[in-house]
C-alpha positions as a Markdown table, in Angstrom:
| # | Residue | x | y | z |
|---|---|---|---|---|
| 1 | His | -9.0 | -13.0 | 0.2 |
| 2 | Tyr | -6.9 | -12.5 | -2.6 |
| 3 | Lys | -6.8 | -12.4 | -6.4 |
| 4 | Leu | -4.0 | -14.7 | -8.8 |
| 5 | Ser | -4.3 | -13.4 | -12.2 |
| 6 | Gly | -2.8 | -13.4 | -15.6 |
| 7 | Pro | -0.8 | -15.4 | -18.4 |
| 8 | Ala | 0.3 | -18.6 | -15.8 |
| 9 | Asp | 3.5 | -18.7 | -16.9 |
| 10 | Gly | 3.8 | -14.4 | -16.4 |
| 11 | Gln | 6.6 | -12.9 | -13.8 |
| 12 | Leu | 4.4 | -12.5 | -10.9 |
| 13 | Val | 3.5 | -9.2 | -9.7 |
| 14 | Val | 1.9 | -8.7 | -6.1 |
| 15 | Leu | 0.6 | -5.6 | -5.5 |
| 16 | Val | 0.0 | -4.9 | -1.7 |
| 17 | His | -2.2 | -1.8 | -1.3 |
| 18 | Gly | -2.3 | 0.6 | 1.8 |
| 19 | Gly | -4.1 | 1.4 | 5.0 |
| 20 | Thr | -7.9 | 2.1 | 4.1 |
| 21 | Val | -7.9 | 1.2 | 0.2 |
| 22 | Pro | -8.4 | -2.7 | -0.2 |
| 23 | Met | -7.5 | -4.2 | -3.0 |
| 24 | Trp | -9.6 | -3.1 | -5.8 |
| 25 | Thr | -7.1 | 0.1 | -5.5 |
| 26 | Trp | -5.2 | -1.8 | -7.6 |
| 27 | Asp | -7.7 | -2.2 | -10.5 |
| 28 | Lys | -6.2 | -0.9 | -13.6 |
| 29 | Gln | -3.4 | -1.9 | -12.7 |
| 30 | Ile | -4.1 | -5.3 | -13.0 |
| 31 | Lys | -5.7 | -5.5 | -16.4 |
| 32 | Ala | -2.9 | -3.1 | -17.8 |
| 33 | Leu | 0.3 | -6.3 | -15.9 |
| 34 | Asn | -2.0 | -8.9 | -17.2 |
| 35 | Asp | -2.1 | -7.4 | -20.4 |
| 36 | Ala | 1.1 | -6.6 | -20.5 |
| 37 | Gly | 1.7 | -10.8 | -20.0 |
| 38 | Phe | 2.3 | -10.5 | -16.4 |
| 39 | Arg | 1.2 | -12.6 | -13.8 |
| 40 | Val | -0.6 | -11.0 | -10.6 |
| 41 | Leu | -1.3 | -11.4 | -7.1 |
| 42 | Val | -3.3 | -8.7 | -4.8 |
| 43 | Tyr | -5.1 | -9.0 | -1.1 |
| 44 | Asp | -6.5 | -7.7 | 0.7 |
| 45 | Glu | -4.7 | -6.7 | 4.2 |
| 46 | Tyr | -6.3 | -7.8 | 8.0 |
| 47 | Gly | -9.0 | -5.7 | 8.5 |
| 48 | Arg | -9.9 | -4.5 | 4.9 |
| 49 | Gly | -11.9 | -5.2 | 2.1 |
| 50 | Tyr | -12.8 | -9.3 | 1.9 |
| 51 | Ser | -10.6 | -10.7 | 4.6 |
| 52 | Asp | -10.7 | -11.6 | 8.3 |
| 53 | Arg | -10.7 | -8.7 | 11.4 |
| 54 | Pro | -9.0 | -10.5 | 13.7 |
| 55 | Lys | -8.9 | -9.6 | 17.3 |
| 56 | Val | -4.5 | -8.7 | 16.5 |
| 57 | Val | -2.8 | -5.9 | 17.2 |
| 58 | Tyr | -1.8 | -4.3 | 13.7 |
| 59 | Asn | 1.5 | -3.2 | 13.3 |
| 60 | Gln | 4.2 | -3.2 | 10.9 |
| 61 | Asp | 4.9 | -7.4 | 11.4 |
| 62 | Leu | 1.1 | -8.3 | 10.9 |
| 63 | Tyr | 1.2 | -7.0 | 7.7 |
| 64 | Glu | 4.6 | -8.2 | 6.9 |
| 65 | Lys | 3.5 | -11.8 | 8.4 |
| 66 | Gln | 0.0 | -11.9 | 6.7 |
| 67 | Leu | 2.2 | -11.3 | 3.0 |
| 68 | Ser | 5.0 | -14.3 | 3.9 |
| 69 | Glu | 1.8 | -16.5 | 4.9 |
| 70 | Leu | -0.1 | -15.8 | 2.4 |
| 71 | Leu | 3.3 | -16.5 | -0.2 |
| 72 | Glu | 3.9 | -19.5 | 1.5 |
| 73 | Lys | 0.0 | -20.3 | 1.1 |
| 74 | Leu | 0.2 | -20.7 | -2.5 |
| 75 | Gly | 3.0 | -22.2 | -2.7 |
| 76 | Ile | 4.9 | -19.2 | -4.3 |
| 77 | Asn | 8.7 | -20.0 | -4.5 |
| 78 | Glu | 10.4 | -18.0 | -7.3 |
| 79 | Lys | 11.5 | -14.8 | -7.2 |
| 80 | Phe | 8.3 | -11.8 | -8.2 |
| 81 | Asp | 8.5 | -8.5 | -8.2 |
| 82 | Leu | 6.9 | -6.2 | -5.4 |
| 83 | Val | 5.0 | -3.3 | -5.5 |
| 84 | Gly | 3.8 | -1.4 | -2.1 |
| 85 | Leu | 1.6 | 2.0 | -1.7 |
| 86 | Ser | 1.6 | 4.0 | 1.1 |
| 87 | Leu | 1.2 | 1.9 | 4.3 |
| 88 | Gly | 1.8 | -0.7 | 1.9 |
| 89 | Gly | 4.7 | 0.4 | 0.7 |
| 90 | Gly | 5.9 | 0.0 | 4.1 |
| 91 | Thr | 5.5 | -3.6 | 4.0 |
| 92 | Ala | 6.9 | -3.9 | 0.8 |
| 93 | Val | 10.0 | -2.0 | 2.7 |
| 94 | Ser | 10.0 | -4.5 | 5.1 |
| 95 | Phe | 9.7 | -7.4 | 3.4 |
| 96 | Ala | 11.9 | -7.1 | 0.4 |
| 97 | Ala | 15.0 | -5.5 | 3.4 |
| 98 | Gln | 13.9 | -9.1 | 5.2 |
| 99 | Tyr | 13.7 | -11.2 | 2.2 |
| 100 | Pro | 15.8 | -9.5 | -0.5 |
| 101 | Glu | 17.1 | -13.1 | -2.1 |
| 102 | Arg | 13.4 | -13.6 | -2.7 |
| 103 | Val | 12.5 | -10.1 | -4.3 |
| 104 | Arg | 12.9 | -9.5 | -8.1 |
| 105 | Lys | 11.9 | -5.9 | -8.1 |
| 106 | Leu | 10.8 | -3.4 | -6.0 |
| 107 | Val | 8.0 | -1.1 | -6.8 |
| 108 | Leu | 7.4 | 1.7 | -4.3 |
| 109 | Ile | 4.6 | 4.8 | -5.1 |
| 110 | Ser | 4.1 | 7.3 | -2.2 |
| 111 | Pro | 5.5 | 4.7 | 0.4 |
| 112 | Val | 5.3 | 5.8 | 4.2 |
| 113 | Ile | 8.9 | 6.0 | 5.7 |
| 114 | Lys | 8.1 | 8.4 | 8.9 |
| 115 | Asn | 6.2 | 10.9 | 11.0 |
| 116 | Tyr | 3.4 | 10.1 | 9.5 |
| 117 | His | 0.9 | 11.6 | 11.7 |
| 118 | Val | -2.2 | 10.4 | 13.0 |
| 119 | Pro | -4.2 | 12.7 | 15.3 |
| 120 | Ser | -3.2 | 12.0 | 19.2 |
| 121 | Ile | -6.6 | 12.3 | 20.5 |
| 122 | Leu | -7.4 | 8.6 | 18.3 |
| 123 | Lys | -4.5 | 6.9 | 20.7 |
| 124 | Ile | -6.2 | 8.1 | 24.0 |
| 125 | Pro | -8.5 | 5.2 | 25.5 |
| 126 | Met | -12.0 | 5.0 | 25.3 |
| 127 | Ile | -11.6 | 8.8 | 23.9 |
| 128 | Gly | -10.2 | 7.0 | 20.7 |
| 129 | Glu | -13.0 | 4.6 | 20.4 |
| 130 | Phe | -16.2 | 7.3 | 20.8 |
| 131 | Ala | -14.0 | 9.7 | 18.2 |
| 132 | Val | -13.5 | 6.3 | 15.0 |
| 133 | Arg | -16.4 | 5.6 | 16.0 |
| 134 | Thr | -18.2 | 9.8 | 15.5 |
| 135 | Phe | -16.5 | 11.4 | 12.9 |
| 136 | Gly | -13.2 | 9.6 | 12.6 |
| 137 | Ile | -15.0 | 7.3 | 10.1 |
| 138 | Lys | -16.5 | 9.5 | 7.9 |
| 139 | Lys | -13.2 | 11.7 | 8.1 |
| 140 | Ile | -11.8 | 8.8 | 5.9 |
| 141 | Ser | -14.3 | 8.8 | 3.6 |
| 142 | Glu | -14.0 | 12.0 | 3.3 |
| 143 | Arg | -10.1 | 11.6 | 2.3 |
| 144 | Phe | -11.1 | 8.6 | 0.2 |
| 145 | Val | -13.3 | 10.3 | -1.9 |
| 146 | Ala | -11.1 | 13.1 | -2.6 |
| 147 | Leu | -8.4 | 10.4 | -3.4 |
| 148 | Phe | -10.5 | 9.3 | -6.3 |
| 149 | Glu | -11.4 | 13.1 | -7.6 |
| 150 | Gly | -11.0 | 12.9 | -11.5 |
| 151 | Asn | -11.8 | 8.9 | -11.5 |
| 152 | Gln | -14.6 | 8.5 | -13.5 |
| 153 | Glu | -16.2 | 5.6 | -11.3 |
| 154 | Ala | -15.6 | 8.1 | -8.5 |
| 155 | Glu | -19.3 | 6.8 | -7.4 |
| 156 | Lys | -19.5 | 3.0 | -7.9 |
| 157 | Tyr | -16.1 | 3.1 | -5.5 |
| 158 | Lys | -17.2 | 5.4 | -3.0 |
| 159 | Lys | -19.8 | 2.7 | -2.1 |
| 160 | Leu | -17.3 | -0.2 | -2.1 |
| 161 | Phe | -15.5 | 2.0 | 0.7 |
| 162 | Glu | -18.5 | 3.0 | 2.4 |
| 163 | Lys | -19.8 | -0.9 | 2.6 |
| 164 | Gln | -16.3 | -2.4 | 4.3 |
| 165 | Thr | -16.6 | 0.3 | 6.9 |
| 166 | Arg | -19.2 | -1.3 | 8.1 |
| 167 | Tyr | -18.2 | -4.3 | 8.7 |
| 168 | Glu | -18.0 | -5.7 | 12.1 |
| 169 | Gly | -14.8 | -4.7 | 13.0 |
| 170 | Phe | -13.3 | -2.7 | 10.4 |
| 171 | Gln | -13.2 | 0.0 | 13.2 |
| 172 | Arg | -11.4 | -1.7 | 15.8 |
| 173 | Ser | -9.1 | -2.4 | 13.3 |
| 174 | Leu | -8.6 | 1.1 | 12.2 |
| 175 | Leu | -7.7 | 2.1 | 15.5 |
| 176 | Ser | -5.1 | -0.2 | 16.4 |
| 177 | Met | -3.8 | 0.5 | 13.4 |
| 178 | Leu | -3.2 | 3.9 | 14.1 |
| 179 | Arg | -2.8 | 3.1 | 17.7 |
| 180 | Asn | 0.0 | 1.2 | 16.7 |
| 181 | Asn | 3.5 | 1.3 | 14.5 |
| 182 | Ala | 1.6 | 0.6 | 11.3 |
| 183 | Leu | 1.7 | 3.9 | 9.8 |
| 184 | Gly | 5.5 | 4.6 | 12.9 |
| 185 | Asp | 9.4 | 4.5 | 11.8 |
| 186 | Tyr | 10.0 | 2.6 | 8.7 |
| 187 | Thr | 13.5 | 3.5 | 8.8 |
| 188 | Lys | 15.1 | 0.4 | 9.3 |
| 189 | Pro | 14.4 | -1.5 | 7.1 |
| 190 | Tyr | 15.0 | 1.2 | 4.6 |
| 191 | Lys | 19.3 | 1.1 | 5.8 |
| 192 | Lys | 18.7 | -2.5 | 5.3 |
| 193 | Leu | 17.9 | -2.4 | 1.7 |
| 194 | Gly | 19.7 | 0.4 | 1.0 |
| 195 | Glu | 22.9 | -2.1 | 2.0 |
| 196 | Thr | 21.2 | -4.4 | -0.8 |
| 197 | Lys | 21.6 | -4.2 | -4.7 |
| 198 | Leu | 17.7 | -4.5 | -5.0 |
| 199 | Asp | 16.3 | -2.6 | -8.4 |
| 200 | Ile | 14.0 | -0.6 | -7.0 |
| 201 | Leu | 11.2 | 2.0 | -8.3 |
| 202 | Leu | 10.5 | 5.0 | -6.6 |
| 203 | Ile | 6.6 | 7.0 | -7.9 |
| 204 | Trp | 5.7 | 10.2 | -6.1 |
| 205 | Gly | 2.8 | 13.0 | -7.2 |
| 206 | Thr | 4.3 | 16.6 | -6.6 |
| 207 | Asp | 0.7 | 17.8 | -5.1 |
| 208 | Asp | 1.3 | 14.8 | -2.3 |
| 209 | Ser | 0.6 | 16.4 | 0.9 |
| 210 | Glu | 0.4 | 12.7 | 3.1 |
| 211 | Ile | 3.3 | 11.6 | 2.0 |
| 212 | Asn | 5.8 | 15.1 | 2.0 |
| 213 | Gln | 8.9 | 16.7 | -0.5 |
| 214 | Glu | 11.4 | 15.6 | 2.8 |
| 215 | Met | 9.7 | 12.3 | 3.3 |
| 216 | Ile | 10.5 | 11.4 | -0.2 |
| 217 | Thr | 13.9 | 13.2 | 0.1 |
| 218 | Glu | 15.0 | 11.1 | 2.9 |
| 219 | Ile | 14.0 | 7.7 | 1.6 |
| 220 | Lys | 15.7 | 8.3 | -1.6 |
| 221 | Asn | 19.1 | 8.9 | 1.1 |
| 222 | Tyr | 18.2 | 5.7 | 2.6 |
| 223 | Leu | 17.9 | 4.4 | -1.2 |
| 224 | Pro | 20.5 | 5.9 | -3.6 |
| 225 | Gly | 20.9 | 3.3 | -6.4 |
| 226 | Leu | 17.3 | 3.9 | -7.3 |
| 227 | Lys | 14.9 | 5.1 | -10.4 |
| 228 | Phe | 13.0 | 8.3 | -9.1 |
| 229 | Glu | 9.9 | 9.4 | -11.0 |
| 230 | Ala | 7.4 | 12.1 | -10.3 |
| 231 | Val | 4.1 | 13.0 | -11.6 |
| 232 | Asp | 3.5 | 16.4 | -11.7 |
| 233 | Gly | 0.2 | 18.0 | -10.7 |
| 234 | Val | -1.4 | 14.5 | -8.7 |
| 235 | Gly | -0.9 | 13.9 | -4.9 |
| 236 | His | -1.9 | 10.5 | -3.1 |
| 237 | Gly | -4.8 | 9.1 | -4.8 |
| 238 | Ile | -2.0 | 9.0 | -8.3 |
| 239 | Val | -2.7 | 5.6 | -8.9 |
| 240 | Phe | -6.7 | 6.8 | -9.5 |
| 241 | Gln | -6.7 | 10.0 | -10.9 |
| 242 | Lys | -3.3 | 9.4 | -12.9 |
| 243 | Pro | -3.8 | 5.1 | -13.8 |
| 244 | Gly | -2.4 | 5.7 | -17.2 |
| 245 | Val | 1.2 | 7.2 | -16.0 |
| 246 | Val | 1.1 | 4.8 | -13.5 |
| 247 | Asn | 0.8 | 1.7 | -15.5 |
| 248 | Asn | 3.6 | 2.5 | -17.7 |
| 249 | Leu | 6.3 | 3.7 | -15.3 |
| 250 | Leu | 5.6 | -0.2 | -14.1 |
| 251 | Ile | 5.3 | -2.0 | -17.1 |
| 252 | Asp | 8.6 | -0.1 | -18.2 |
| 253 | Phe | 10.2 | -0.3 | -15.2 |
| 254 | Leu | 9.4 | -4.1 | -14.5 |
| 255 | Lys | 10.4 | -5.5 | -18.0 |
């Protein structure tokens, strides 16, 4: 499931969402980018939104392959700008490190790198399934509400988020993502990316407890040439809570 919008002759920007919230994560960014003359491609990763929930291993390779196959299917051969949020930041780093010649500019917003905490109970066969079914979905729904705190449309998006959790295969895909390396170690592609001359912007909220200061410092060490923008007083829900700030940073950098 994907959406392509904006002027046909505009510079293409591909937006990759995080691990649990589908492509409507980017609703406020899409409009701002379209209004600024950019063509925008957003899509639901497997297991999320309206994309399928196939019975496969949900890992780094799957998400990179999905992005590659979508671009191929749409016949996108020109250089494009790539923006990744949270887990989508890891996917964007992996893709850009593998295909640096295809990416014009890269933007990472609170991206994963390694040491992202996943409760060990979820990795135990049968017990993990029981945990996700009984309280896991409730926990990620509560996390989502916290990410959207302060947004005027919080109730609308809460209903959308809870709707996807009831689709067949959602729990299975979520558990597979948590059990495999989707939230694992991305240091190799970060190091590889650091050897390129790609223009990179890193955006991070200073109150982010999921992607902490230590992780950001490590990313900056691997990508010494990047441009870094810290946004005060906001956490991991930065694109929901400070969309105007994020939009201005994105457009200024991409232009």
